[in-house]
Every structure is written in structure tokens, then in C-alpha cells.
N, C-alpha and C positions, 0 to 999 in steps of 0.2 A: 531588535532581533532580525538576524540575517537568515532569510529562508532560501533554500536551494531547490529548485525543481528536481525531483528525481523519478517522477513517473506519472502515469495516469490510469484511472480505473476503466477496464474494458468490460467486466462483467460484475454483477453482485448476486450472491446466492442468499437470499434473505432467510431461508429456513435454517441455514447453518451460520449465518454471520460471517461469511467469507467473501472477500472481494478478490478479483483477479486484477493485478497490477502489471502493467507493461512498464518495465524498469527503463529509465533513460540515463540513470547515473548509479553508482554502487549504493547498495543498501544492505544493511545487516542487523541482525538480532541486537536489540538494546538500543537502536537509533530512535531518537524522538521524532515523530512526524506530525504533520498537520495536513489533513485532508479537506480540500476547499472546493466549493462549486457554487451554482445558483442557490441552493438552499442547503448546502452542506458546509459545515465549518467545526471541526473538533480536532483536538490534539490527542495523541496516544503514544505508547512505546511499542515498538515492534517486538511481539513476544513470539511469534511463530510464523515460518514461511515454508511453502512447499512448491516443488516442481515435479509434476507427474507423481503425486502422492508420497514423494521422498522428502523428508525434512531437510532443510538447507539452512546454513548459519549466515550465508551471504548471497546476494543476487548482484549481477553485473548488467551493464547496459545490453538491451537486447532481450533479456530473459522475460518471461511471463510468470509470475509467481502468484500462488494462492496465499492470502494472508487474512488472519482473523482480525475483524475490525470490531470496534467498540460501539458503532453506531451505523445506521443505513447510510449507504453511499450510492452515487448514480453514475452510470457511464459517462466518461469524460471529466469527472471531478478530477482535480489535480492533487498529486502527493508531493508535499514538500519536506525536506529534512530540515530541522530546527537546530 
């Protein structure tokens, strides 16, 4: 399976299960991703993304997006597109 790095986690809000992803390559709703770090490793499908509380369908390099995540993540965990 080929993995492409698409971003990294900058913040995690545990109460709402949302991570802030600094996007390094294009990412869109429906993409299958893997989030990996020292103690983190899980896969999920991107179901929602927001920028400044506005829902978006796609993010591009340089964006910081809020994304609902299925499990706890930590800053500097890496996001890969599968």
C-alpha cells in the first residue's frame, strides 16, 4: 500500500474529538487516511473538515483545517493519504 504524506497534527481538542491538520498536500472529503505517531496509528475516512467554522469539501497545501477524528491524536502525528 502506498502512503502519501498529506499533513501533520498541530492541535487536538479531546472534548470534541477534533484535530487541527496543517495540510501539506491536497485532501478532500471521502479520502482514506492514516494518522501515525509515537503512540498513534489508525485509519479512517475523512468525513468532515472545517476552516474558520465553515464546512469545506477540499483542503489545499498551506490550509489549517479542523477534522473530526475517530481516535485520540497528538501534536506532530503525521497524516497520510492511503
